[in-house]
matplotlib code that plots the C-alpha trace (Angstrom):
import matplotlib.pyplot as plt

x = [101.4, 99.3, 98.9, 96.9, 96.8, 94.6, 92.2, 89.0, 85.8, 83.8, 80.2, 78.0, 75.4, 71.8, 70.8, 68.4, 65.0, 65.3, 64.4, 62.2, 61.9, 63.8, 67.4, 67.8, 67.8, 71.4, 70.2, 69.6, 66.0, 65.1, 61.9, 61.0, 58.3, 60.9, 63.2, 64.2, 63.2, 66.8, 68.3, 71.3, 72.5, 72.3, 74.2, 76.9, 77.4, 77.7, 80.1, 82.3, 82.4, 83.5, 86.4, 87.6, 87.5, 89.4, 92.0, 92.6, 92.9, 95.0, 97.9, 101.5, 103.2, 106.8, 108.0, 109.9, 108.4, 109.9, 110.1, 110.5, 112.6, 112.8, 109.1, 109.1, 105.6, 104.3, 100.7, 99.5, 101.0, 100.3, 100.4, 103.2, 102.7, 105.3, 105.6, 107.2, 108.0, 110.1, 107.2, 103.6, 100.6, 99.5, 96.1, 93.1, 92.2, 89.0, 87.6, 87.7, 85.8, 83.2, 82.8, 82.3, 79.6, 77.8, 78.0, 76.6, 73.7, 72.8, 73.2, 71.0, 68.2, 68.3, 68.9, 66.1, 63.6, 65.2, 66.4, 66.4, 69.3, 72.3, 74.8, 73.5, 73.4, 76.9, 78.3, 76.6, 78.2, 81.5, 81.6, 80.2, 83.0, 85.5, 84.1, 84.7, 81.0, 80.6, 77.5, 75.8, 76.9, 75.3, 72.1, 72.1, 72.6, 69.8, 67.4, 68.6, 65.9, 67.7, 66.5, 69.1, 72.2, 73.7, 72.2, 73.6, 77.1, 76.9, 75.8, 78.7, 81.2, 79.8, 79.8, 83.5, 84.3, 82.6, 84.8, 81.7, 83.5, 81.2, 78.1, 80.0, 81.1, 77.6, 76.3, 78.8, 78.2, 74.5, 75.5, 77.8, 74.8, 72.8, 75.4, 75.6, 78.5, 80.5, 80.0, 80.8, 84.1, 85.0, 84.2, 86.2, 89.2, 92.5, 94.8, 95.4, 97.2, 99.2, 102.8, 103.3, 104.2, 101.3, 98.9, 99.8, 98.9, 95.7, 94.4, 94.9, 91.9, 88.6, 86.5, 83.6, 85.3, 85.8, 89.6, 89.4, 87.1, 89.2, 92.3, 90.5, 89.2, 92.7, 94.2, 91.6, 92.1, 95.8, 95.3, 93.1, 94.9, 93.6, 92.5, 90.4, 88.3, 84.7, 84.6, 87.5, 88.6, 90.9, 88.2, 85.7, 88.4, 88.6, 84.9, 84.8, 87.4, 85.4, 82.3, 84.3, 85.7, 82.1, 81.2, 84.1, 83.0, 81.5, 82.4, 85.0, 88.0, 90.6, 92.9, 90.9, 90.5, 87.9, 88.2, 90.1, 91.2, 94.6, 93.2, 90.8, 93.7, 95.6, 92.5, 91.9, 95.6, 96.3, 93.0, 91.3, 92.9, 92.1, 94.0, 95.2, 98.0, 99.7, 103.3, 102.3, 100.9, 103.6, 102.0, 102.7, 103.0, 99.3, 98.5, 97.5, 99.2, 101.5, 99.2, 99.0, 96.6, 97.4, 95.9, 95.0]
y = [92.5, 90.7, 89.6, 87.2, 84.1, 81.8, 79.0, 77.5, 79.4, 78.3, 77.3, 80.2, 81.4, 81.3, 84.3, 86.7, 87.5, 90.2, 93.7, 95.9, 99.6, 102.6, 103.7, 104.1, 107.6, 108.3, 109.3, 106.6, 106.6, 107.1, 105.1, 101.8, 103.6, 105.8, 102.9, 103.0, 100.3, 99.2, 98.9, 96.9, 99.8, 102.2, 99.7, 99.1, 102.9, 103.4, 100.5, 101.7, 105.2, 103.8, 101.8, 104.8, 106.9, 104.2, 104.0, 107.7, 107.8, 104.7, 105.1, 104.6, 101.3, 101.6, 98.0, 96.0, 95.7, 93.0, 93.9, 91.9, 88.8, 89.3, 88.4, 85.2, 84.1, 85.6, 84.9, 85.6, 88.6, 91.4, 90.0, 89.2, 87.6, 88.0, 87.7, 90.7, 90.5, 93.7, 96.2, 96.5, 97.7, 101.2, 101.6, 102.3, 106.0, 106.8, 108.6, 105.3, 103.5, 106.3, 106.0, 102.2, 102.7, 105.1, 102.6, 99.9, 102.2, 102.5, 98.8, 98.0, 100.3, 98.6, 95.1, 95.2, 96.0, 93.5, 90.5, 88.3, 90.3, 88.1, 90.8, 93.3, 90.6, 89.5, 93.1, 93.7, 90.5, 91.5, 95.0, 94.0, 91.5, 94.1, 96.5, 94.0, 93.1, 89.5, 89.1, 91.7, 89.9, 86.7, 88.6, 89.8, 86.2, 85.0, 87.5, 86.7, 85.4, 84.2, 81.0, 78.2, 77.9, 81.5, 82.6, 79.5, 80.3, 83.8, 82.3, 79.8, 82.6, 84.7, 81.8, 81.1, 84.7, 84.4, 81.3, 79.1, 76.5, 73.5, 75.5, 76.8, 73.4, 72.0, 74.9, 74.3, 70.5, 71.3, 73.3, 70.5, 68.1, 70.4, 71.0, 69.1, 66.6, 69.0, 72.0, 69.8, 68.8, 72.5, 73.3, 70.3, 70.8, 70.9, 71.6, 75.3, 74.1, 71.2, 71.1, 69.7, 66.2, 65.9, 67.5, 64.8, 62.1, 63.9, 64.3, 60.7, 59.8, 60.8, 63.4, 61.8, 58.4, 56.9, 57.2, 61.0, 61.7, 59.7, 61.6, 65.0, 64.0, 63.0, 66.3, 68.4, 66.3, 67.1, 70.7, 71.8, 74.1, 72.5, 68.9, 69.3, 72.2, 71.6, 71.9, 72.1, 75.7, 75.0, 73.4, 76.2, 78.7, 77.1, 77.3, 80.8, 81.9, 80.3, 82.3, 85.5, 85.1, 84.9, 88.0, 89.8, 88.8, 91.8, 94.2, 97.0, 96.5, 98.9, 97.7, 99.7, 96.8, 94.1, 90.8, 88.3, 84.7, 85.7, 87.5, 84.7, 82.2, 84.5, 84.7, 81.0, 80.2, 82.9, 84.5, 87.8, 91.2, 92.3, 95.6, 97.9, 100.3, 101.9, 102.5, 105.9, 107.6, 106.8, 105.2, 101.5, 99.9, 99.1, 102.7, 102.3, 102.5, 99.9, 98.5, 95.7, 94.1, 92.2, 88.7, 87.0]
z = [105.7, 103.0, 99.3, 96.9, 94.4, 92.2, 93.1, 91.9, 92.6, 95.7, 95.5, 94.6, 97.1, 96.0, 94.0, 95.7, 94.3, 91.5, 92.4, 90.2, 89.6, 88.4, 89.4, 93.1, 94.8, 95.9, 99.4, 102.0, 103.3, 106.9, 106.9, 105.2, 103.3, 101.6, 100.5, 96.8, 94.3, 93.9, 97.5, 96.3, 94.1, 97.0, 99.2, 96.6, 96.2, 100.0, 100.3, 97.5, 99.0, 102.3, 100.8, 98.9, 102.1, 103.9, 101.2, 101.4, 105.1, 105.9, 108.4, 107.2, 107.6, 108.8, 108.6, 106.0, 102.6, 100.2, 96.6, 93.3, 93.7, 97.5, 97.9, 100.0, 98.8, 95.6, 94.7, 91.2, 89.4, 91.8, 95.3, 97.8, 101.2, 103.9, 107.7, 109.4, 113.2, 113.2, 113.1, 114.3, 112.4, 113.2, 114.8, 112.7, 112.6, 114.4, 111.3, 109.4, 112.3, 112.3, 108.5, 108.8, 111.5, 109.2, 106.4, 108.7, 109.6, 105.9, 105.3, 108.3, 107.0, 103.6, 104.9, 107.5, 104.7, 102.3, 104.3, 101.1, 99.4, 100.0, 98.9, 101.5, 104.3, 103.4, 103.6, 106.9, 108.4, 106.9, 108.4, 111.8, 112.1, 110.9, 113.5, 116.3, 116.8, 115.8, 118.0, 115.9, 112.8, 114.1, 114.7, 111.1, 109.9, 112.1, 110.4, 106.9, 104.6, 101.5, 100.1, 100.3, 102.5, 102.4, 105.7, 107.4, 105.9, 107.4, 110.7, 110.7, 110.0, 112.8, 115.2, 114.3, 115.1, 118.4, 119.1, 119.3, 117.2, 117.9, 116.8, 113.8, 112.8, 113.1, 111.0, 108.2, 108.3, 107.6, 104.6, 103.3, 103.6, 101.3, 98.6, 95.4, 95.2, 93.0, 95.4, 98.4, 96.8, 96.4, 100.0, 101.3, 99.0, 100.9, 98.0, 98.9, 102.1, 100.8, 99.4, 95.9, 97.0, 99.4, 96.8, 94.3, 96.7, 97.7, 94.2, 93.3, 95.6, 94.0, 95.9, 97.8, 98.3, 101.8, 101.2, 100.5, 103.4, 105.8, 104.7, 105.2, 108.6, 109.7, 108.4, 110.3, 113.5, 113.6, 112.4, 115.4, 117.8, 121.0, 121.1, 124.2, 122.8, 121.6, 117.8, 115.4, 115.1, 112.1, 110.1, 110.8, 109.9, 106.5, 105.9, 107.2, 104.7, 101.9, 103.1, 103.5, 99.9, 98.6, 100.5, 98.9, 95.4, 93.5, 96.4, 96.6, 98.9, 100.2, 97.5, 95.0, 92.5, 91.9, 93.9, 91.7, 91.8, 93.1, 96.0, 96.7, 96.9, 99.3, 101.5, 101.6, 102.3, 104.8, 106.0, 105.3, 106.2, 109.8, 109.8, 107.1, 106.3, 103.3, 102.3, 101.0, 98.0, 95.5, 92.4, 91.8, 88.3, 88.6, 89.4, 93.1, 96.4, 98.0, 100.6, 103.1, 105.6, 108.7, 108.9, 112.1]

ax = plt.figure().add_subplot(projection="3d")
ax.plot(x, y, z, "-o")
ax.set_aspect("equal")
plt.show()
């Protein structure tokens, strides 16, 4: 099961070109000619509706749920991360999968006509990955038209999910070369993974110096899962998590609350949720359900 934490905000993706026009029609058009003036508003409504539907139809989790002081890894004020080997996550109900595919159909209609909207392109990649179709996510990233590096980030994430790690790493390296020094430091930052003693040693070296870069290269070399594999899957996992966190910004999730710094820290340290379940419908102190997501 899963939980969240607090960390510095990653580099912002380039802003899309502003849209013009009146409030969007709530219905999703069937033809490009019928598209509303504000496609993002339609996309955000459809995305929020799906997450509410998912939340109301999640299967029950039957495993151990730590509470209060028993939480082994609290993150922020509202999150707890734990590792449970005594129970398995229940399968996703088919009606949730069907609802996700319907959402993707709407997002595709809007995204194909507006490939420069980075919010829509990010949600399309997110839900195609969640739906087990990373090749389709890569196709979306390839047709993305946002100015800047956002489309490359989506491609790198998709390539990582396809286990094409060498291509993913080369894609993320191209992004790093285009970032400002400050943004590059944020992307390369290893502090979420380090214990307190190691973190103190790490932050003594200034970002961008040969000493810091040599240390980071050494960490990623030892972190890779298989030394004979082309590309460093641990390093591309890190950059993929940063990209996924940016996708989640300003988007509804199954937790029913806005994406915050605590959830971002959780995602960077442990990965994003791959499977969802709920403890039940009993209200929590925050007014929601006790929920969890399984991370890969």
